[in-house]
N, C-alpha and C positions, 0 to 999 in steps of 0.2 A: 725605585728600590733596588738594592743589591740583590741579584738573582739568588745568591745563596740564602740571604735572609728570607726571601720569599719561599724558597724550598723548606726552610726551617719552620716557617709559619704553618705550612701545610702538614709537615711531619708532626708537629706538636699540637696542632689544632688551636694555636694561640698566637696572637699578634703582640708585638712589644708595646708596653704601656709606659710612656715617658713621664718624667717629672717626679721621681721618687728618691728617697734616701734609703739605702740598704746597708745596715750595720751588721758586721760579722761578729759572732761570739763563738770562740773555739773551746772554751772551758765549760763543761757541762754544768758544774755547780753554779757558775756565774749566770748561765742561761736560765737555770731554774729560778734563781733570785730575781732576774729581770722579769720573768713571767709572773712571779708572785707580786712584784711591785706594780706591774701593769694592771693586774687584777684588782689590787687594792685601790687603784685610782679610778676604777670604772664608775661612771655616773649613770649610764643608760643600759648597757648590755655587755655581757661576757659570752662569747661563743668559743667553746673549747672542744677540741676533737683530738683523740689520741688512741693509738693501738693498744698500749699498755698503761693502765692506771692502777698501780699497786696499792694495797691497803697498809703499807708500811709507814715508817715515820715521815718519809717524803710525801707519800700520797695523803697522809692525814694533814700535813701542812697545807696542801692544796685544797683539801676538803674544808678546812677551817676558813681559808680565804674565800672560797665560793659561798660558804654559808654566811659569812659576814656581809658580803655584797648582796646576797639574796634578802637577808633581813633588812638591809638598807633600802630595799625597793628596786634594786637593779635586776634586770632579767638575766638570769644565769642559765645557760644551756650547756650541758655536758654530754658529748657523744663518745662512747667508748666501744671498742670492738669486743664482742662477746667471747671470741676465742682468745685473742691476745690478753684479755683481762680475766681469763677463766679462773685464775687462782685467787682473785679478789672475792672476799666473802660477800654474800648478798646483804648482810647487815650494813656494810659500808655504804651501799647505794640507798638503802632504806633510810638511813640517818640523814643523808643529803637531801632526800625528798622531803623529809620531815621539816627541814629548814627552808623549804621553798625552792630548792634547786631542781630544775627540770632535767632529769637524768634519763638517757635513752641508750639502750644497747643496740649495736648494729649486728643484725642477723644472729639472733640466739641460735646456739648450736643445734638444739633438738627440735626446733620449730621451723628452721629454714629448709628449703628444698635441698635435695642431694647435690645438685650442681651449684646452687647459690652458696652453699655452706663453704665451698672452697675459695670463694672470692671474698677476701677480708678487707676491712678498712684499715689500711696500714699507714694512713696519713697522720701528720702531727701539725696541729694548727691552733693558734689562739688569735682571736680578733676582739678588740676592746673598743666599744663605742663606735665601731665602724671607722675609726681614725688611725689605729695603730695595730700592727699584727706581728706575729712571730711564726716562723715555720722552719722545718729542717728535719733532723733525724732523731731527735731526743724524745724518749718516753719518760713517764713519771714513776720513779722508783729510786730506791737507795743506791742502786748501782751507778746512777748518773749524779747523785749528790756526793758520794764518798763520805768518809768519816775521818777527819783529821785526828780525832781523839785516839784512834787505834792505828793510825798510819795508813788508812785505806784511801787510796786515790780514787777520784771519780773516773768513770769511763770517758774516753776521748770521743766527743761528738761535736757536731756543728749545727748551730742555729743562726738565723738571720732575723733582725728586726726590720720591719718595713713600715715606712710612712709615705703617704702620697696616694695618687689615684689607684695604684695597684692593690691597695687595701680593699677597695670596692670589689675587685675581681676575686680576692680571697674570701671576702664575706659572702659573695654570691656562690662561691664554690662550697662553703660550709652550708649554706641554705639548701643546696641541691643534695648534699649528703644527709642533712637532717630530714629532708622530705623522703629520702629513700628508706629511712628507718621509722617513719610514722607521719604524723601531721606536719604540714609545712610551717615555716615561720610566719608569724603575722606580718602583713605588709608594712605596718608602721615600725617594724623592727629592722627593716633594711635601710640603712643610712645612705644618703647620697655620697657620691665619690668625693673624697677630700681634694682640696686644692693641691696643685703641684708644689713640691717643697724641695726638690733636689734635681740632680743631673742624670739619675739612673733610669734607664729603660729596661724593663724586665717583662718576660713572658710568664704567665701563671699557667703551668702545664698540669692539667688534671689527667692522671693515668686512670683509664677505665678498662675493665676486663675485656680482652679480645681486641683492643684498639692499638696496643703496643706503641703509644705515642713516644714515651721516653726511649724505648728500644730503637725506633726509627730515627729519633733525634741523635742518639749516641752513634749509631751507624753512619749517619750523614756527617757528623763532626769527624769521626775517625777517617772517613774517606776524603774529607776536605782539608785536614790539617797538613801543614808543610813543615812546621818546626817542632811542636811539642804536643803531647797528649798525656796529661798527668791525671791519674784516676785514684781516688781513695774510695774503698768499698769495704763493707763489713762482711758480706756473704756472697762473694763472687763465685757464681757457678753459671757463667754466661752461656747462652745457646751457642751452638757451633758457628753459625754465621757471624755472630758478634765477636767471638774469639778470632775468627778468620780476619775480621776487619782490623783488630789490634795487631795480629801477626803481619798482615800486609803493610800496615802503617810502619811498623818497626823495620821491615825489610826494605822499605823505600827510603829509609834514613831519618824518619821522624823519631824524636826523642820520646819514646813510649816508656812511662814509668807507672808501676802499680804499687800502691801502698795498702797493705792488707794486715789483718790481725795476726799477731804472733801467738796469741792465746784467744781461743774463741769460746763463747758460752754454748755453742752448738758444735761439738768436736767433729761430728761426721761431715758438716759442711766444710770445715777446714781441710779435711782429708780430700774431699772432692775438688776443692779449689786447687790443691797442690798437684792434682793430676794434670792440670793444664800448664804447669810451670815450664816444663821442658821445651815445648814447642815455642812458647813465647821467648824463652831465653835463647834458643837457637836462632830465632829471628832477629835478635839484638835488643829486645826489650829488657828493662831492668825491673827487678821485683824486690820490694822491701817489706819486711814483717816488723810490725810495731812491737817494741819490747816492754811497753808500759802496760797499763790495764787494757781492757777490751777496747778495740778501735771500732766504733759504731757509726762513724761519719760516712756520708755518701756525697762525694763532690767530684767534679770533673773540671779540668782546665784545658782548653783547646787553643793552641797558639797564644796570642796575646789579646784575642778579641772575645773569646767565649768562655762562659763559666756556667756550671750547673750545680745546684745544691738542693737537697730535698729529702724525701723519704724513700725513694726508689733504690733498691739494691739491684745490681746487675745479675739477676738470676731469673729463672722462668716465672716463679710465682709473682715477683714484683713487676716484671716487664709485661706479662701476659695475663695474669690472673687477678691481681689485687686492685683495689682503689688506692691510688698514690697521688702525691702532690709535690711538685718540684717548681723551682724558679730557674729560668734560663736568662742570663744577662748577656748583653752584647756591647762590646767596646766600653766596658764599665770598670770602675775602680774595684768591683768585687773580683774581677779576674786577677788583678795584681795581688789583692789581699789573700785569695785562696792559694795562689802560687807561692806567696811568702809563707803561708801556713804549711803548705806541702813540704817546702824545704826545711822548715823547722821540725816537722814530724819525722823527716828523713834522718835527722841527727839523733832521734830517739829510737831508731830502727836498726835492724841488721839486714844487709843486702844478701839475697840468696843467689848463688851462682852454681854453675855446673862444674863438676870435677871428674875427670876420667878415672875409671877404676884401674888399679895397677895389675891385677892378676886375672880377674874374671872377665870374659868377653861379654859384658853386659852394658846397657846404656849408662852414660855418666850419672852420678848421683848428685842430689841437691845438698849443698853445704852452705854454711855461713861464709861470707867473703873473708872473715877473719881467719877461717880455717885454711885458706889458700895462701901460700907464701906470696907476699906482695913485694913489688920493687921498691916501694917507698920505705924509708927507714923509720917513718913515724909509726908509733904503736896505734892499734885500733882504739877507738873511743871507749872510755870506761862504761860499763853497764849502768843503766839507769836504776837507781834503787827503787824497788817497788815491792810492796807486800801484797801478795795475792789474797783475795777473799776466799772463803771456803768454797763458794760456788766455782770460782776460777780454778782452784786447786783440784776440785772434782773433775772439771772439764779437762785439765791437763793430764790428770791420772787416767781419764777415759781414753785420751789420745794415745798415751803411752801404752795402755793395755791393748788398744786396737792395733798399734804398731807391733807390739810383741806378738799378738795373735797372728798378725800378718806374717811376721818372720817365722813363727812356728809352722804356719800353713805352707810357706815356701820350702822349709826344710822337709816337711812331710811329703810335699809334692815332688821334691828332688829325689828323696829316698825311694818313693814309689816308682818314679820314672826309671831310676837305676835298677831296681829289682825287676821290673817288667822287661827291661832291656836284656838283663842277664838271662831271664827265663826264656825269652824269645830266641836269643842266640843259642842257648843250649838245646832248645827244641830243633833248631836247624842243624846244628853240628852233631849232636848225639840224641836223635829223636827217641830211640827205644829206651835208653837209660833214663833220660829226663822224664818221659811220659810215665815210666814205671815208678820213679821217685814221687812224681806228683800224684799218681794214683794211690800209692801206699800212704802218702801223707793225707790225702783226702779221706781215705777209708779210716785211718787212725783218728783223724779229727772227728769224723761222724760217730765212731764208737765212743770217743771220749764225751762228746756232747750228749749222746744217748744215755750214757752212764750218769752224767751230771743231772740230766732231767729226771731219771729214775730215782736218784738219791734225794733230790728235792721233793719228789712226790712221796717217797717213803717217810721223810721227816715230817711232812705235812700231815700224813695219816697218823703218825705217832703222836704228834701234838694234839690232834683232834681226839684221840683216845684218852689222853691225859685230861 
């Protein structure tokens, strides 16, 4: 075995499973339709697990599909995270149970232990009849479905359809999570591994709290790549050692590219993500922000040999705290497919670059590449037409408000620094005059505050008399 493959086995806690077909779906609405179609064809079992299952129009479509299969005698198990799906009303789950769907929450917020409550089930998985499966980063809600009637595009996410022996590993993974939330699956519901059906070898990587399997795998890949490291991530706030591995790779000449959301549903995360831009850009990495709807995909392409897709974001909660599920492919067509998708998404993005400030002696600022004069006579690509949802407009407004507040704080801090500098200089140059002025000002302020307090007290007494 290749020594690097052996090292990756140990880092991920998984070995490659040969003989699979892995089909990539990059349009979230198409992925939702593929999941609904798979569920409708189920004959024996439906095992469904997701972080967010909303009770909106999309969630109700899935509820109808689960209920139809349950009424037909299919064993339907639905595992949802109690925190991720906290906005879903309890009546939604009760109605599903009334149709025979076995619904189970993972770690209810108020009854879980204090430590356990922070480790969430962030996985996304569907297994049908033990023969076919889907996994990736997609949740169940209208954001991922979009609404063409009002020009609302679906979020950009990635799912993969898997058939072959790897489905058995995915089914076993679901069974372990199901048992963590209650009684285990019946033995007769665990189907044997399907026959080999294709050329793909994949590792099924289960992220467990404290074991940092994806963390170690990404670090290992970043240290080993020689040509390219292309990462798409929704909430990138990587631990410092992981950031350092990206920086080191870029400095050594590797083509490091990061594709990140231009508009985030969690604005504070985007602000934290941007704090790491400068070091990466100084090292030679390239950063792109997606200009369409929310970019929720989590993928990685390393050289021409390795690819990762799944539920893990490159941040502390995903890498160290949550239950996650990823697929890692080696020497597979999925690598080329994800690379092609990355290049396509780049055309829908704006590149972020550093531009030196002209007047102030401050670090260079982050700007769109289009804002920097280019040597090429070609104009920048036209913006992608996109109508933001109310939720995304609120997120953008929150970002703008926080940036404005940050600017106001910087102005106040600068003014305060200048004022204290002047006072300090005056105390050194003219100590007697300056101390006298400060003393008189302090006494005058104290008399004014005392008079204000007495006036308020007098008004209160007069109002009590009346």
